[in-house]
N, C-alpha and C positions, 0 to 999 in steps of 0.2 A: 593583284586581282581587284577588279572594281567591286563596289558594294553590291551593284546590281547582279554581277556574276556570282558573288558569294551567296546572295540570297537565293539564287537559282540553284546553285550546287549543294548548299548546305542541307536542304531537306532530303535530297538524294543521298548524301553522305549518311544522314541519320537513318534513313530506311535501310541502307546497305549495311551499316554497322549493327543496327538493331536486329537485322535478320541473318547475321553471321551464324554459322553453324559449328557445332562441335560434335564429337562422336561419344554417344552414351553406350556403356556396355550393357548389353542385355544377354543373359543366359537363358537359353531355351532348351527344353528337353522333351523327349517322348519315351513311352514305355509300352510294352506288350507283356501280357501274362495270362495265367490260367486261374480262374476263380476257384480257390481251394475250399472255401467255406462261405455260405450265405445263410443268413437267418432272418426270418421275419418276426415281428412282434417281440423283439429282443429287448430285455431291460426297459420295459415301459415304466415311466416315472409314476410313483405313487400319486394318486389324486387325479390322474388323467382319466377322464370319462370318455365314453364313446366306444365304438366297436373297432378293434384294431384289424386293419386290412393289409394286403400284400402290396409291395411296391412294384414287384415284377409279375408278369402274367404267368411265368414259370420259373422254378428255381434255376438260377444261372450257374450253379456249381458245375465245374468241368467245362464251362464255356470260356471263350477268349474274351479278355477285357483289354482295353487299350486306353491310354491317356496322354496328356501332355501338360507341360507347365512352362512358365517363364518367370524370370524375376529381374528386376532392375537393380544393378550393383550400385549405382549412384544414389538411388532413393532408399536403399536399405539402411536400417538403423545401425549404429556402431556395435561392434562386438561388446557384449556385456560381461564376458567371463573373465577377461584379464589373465588368461592362461596361455602358455606357449603352444600347446598341442590340442587346444580345444577352442572352438569359437561358437558363440550362441547369439543370433540376431533375432530379436523378438519385438513385435509391435502389435497394436490394436488397430492398425489402419489396413485399407485394402489398396494401398498406392504402389506396392512393389512386388507382390506375388500374386500370380493367377494360376489356378489349377483346374483341369478338366478331366472327365473320365467318361467312357462309353462302357456301359456294362448292362447285361440283360436287355439289350435292345433299346436302351434309353441313354440319352446324353445329359450330363450334369455339369453345369458351370458353377464350381464351388464358390467362386468370388462374387457371383451375382446374388445379392441378398435383397433384391427389390421385389420379390414375390409378394410380400406382405408389407404394409405401410411403412413401419419404422425399423431401421437397423438397430438391433440391440447390442451386438458386439461383432467384431471381426478379428480373429487371432491368426497372425501369421508368424512363422518362424523358420529358420534354417539353422541347423546344428552340424558342425563338422568336427570330427575327431581324427586326430592323426597321431597314432601310437606306433606307427610302422617303424621297424628296425631292420636295416639290411644285414645280410650275412657278414661276419659270423656270429653276430650277436643274437640272431634269431628275429622273429617278427611278432608283432602284435596287431591288433585290429585297426582298421580305418573304417569310418562310417560317415554317412551323409543322410540327413533327415530333413525333409521339407514338408511343411504342414500348412494347411489353409483350412480355417474353421469359421463359418459365418452363421449368424442367427438373426432373424428378422421376425418381428411380432407386431401385434396390434393391441389395442386397449381391451379388446374382447377376450384376450387370453390365447388367441390363435397364434401359432408360430411355426416356422420352419428352420431346422438346423441342419447343416450339411458340413461334413469334414472329410478331408483326404489327407492321409499321412504317408508319404513316400519314404521308404527306409532301405538303404543299401549298405551292405557292410562286406568286408573281406578280411580273411586271415592269411591269404596266399601271396598277394602282391599288391603294391600300391595302386590305388585308383584315383587318389586325390593329389593335387598340387599344394600340399600343406593345408592350411585352413583358411586359405583365401576364398572369397566368393566367386572369383573368376576361375572357373573350371571347364575342362573339355575332355570328354571321355566317351568311349564306346565300349559297351560290355554285353556279353552273353553268358547265360548260365552254363557252367562247366563243372558242376559237382558241389560238394558241401562246403568248400572253402570260400565260395562266393554265394551270397544270398541277398535277394532283393524281395521286399514285401511291400504291398500297398494295403492300407487299412482304409476302408470306405464306410461312412456312416450317414444315414438319412433318417431325420425325425420330423414328423409333421402332425400338427393338431389343427384340424379344421372343423370346428364345431363338433359334430358326432363322428367325423372321419379321422381315424388315428393311423399313422404309419410309423413303426419303429423298426428300421431295417439296417443291416450291416453285412459287410463282405470282406473277406481277406483274399488277396490276389498274390500268387507267387509269380514274380517277375521272371520273364525268360530272356528279354533283351531290353536294353535302353541305351539312349544317346544323350549327351549333353554338348551343346555347341555354343560358341561365342558369336554373338550377333551385335554389330555396331550400327546405331541409328544416329542420323543427324538430327540434332536438337538445337534450339536457339541458344546462343551464348548468354552468359549471365548479363543482367541489366546494366552492368557497369560500362559495357560498350555503348549502350544507348545514352547513358549519362554523359560519357565522354563526347558523343556527338552533339548532345545538347550544350555542353560547355563550349564547344567550338562555335555553335550557333550563337550563344550568349556573347562570345568574344566579338564576333562579327557585328552583332547588334550594337555593341558598345562603341566599336570603332566607327560604324556608320553614324551613330548619334553625335560622336564628337566632330565628324566632318560636317554634319548638318549645321551644328552650332558654331 
């Protein structure tokens, strides 16, 4: 290959390699349920001044609520439990879990904490418990918990805190593939041996306007699916392309001299 041809082809190779794709594993889910309990002005923090008002125009108890979530398996923090039948992934970032809920005629993006100036904290975690034992040994519970809690505030003392905790457990049959984050399942309510609950919380202090609301939702059905997305390969490929380009430059320089 001539030096001229190399210089024409090397940038193309660099772009091609740098843009190479791999499959990232994304778990996405959705749920539907019935609001079993909703409370306004619940557990207002001591010292909060202002008139506490409602979040919803009318109490959503008995109404249908729905939500969705996704998490990125590759961006998830490692399991911190070091146990065979239990896994706990916990972080203060908002880079790997996102949760949403529609309740009482309103839509809430739990992971969006940009409503007020500065983010104070963002807690995300996923916990999986696998104590299932097939017959004839009997069975114990399996559970899955996904939580997203964000809080943002300002120097004036105003803040908004939102939280959503999805909890599913069974004593009847396995719903999890061990304690791996890669899970796929479809479930519908069928009695007391399967139970799904969502806990929703919303707190807002905006000068004299105060909202402290919460709701519990009994899940009637939910699904978890595996979705794969194309993402750029690690930068090592780009570095490899740069190395090739460097070799070409070095050879060309030797030929010139």
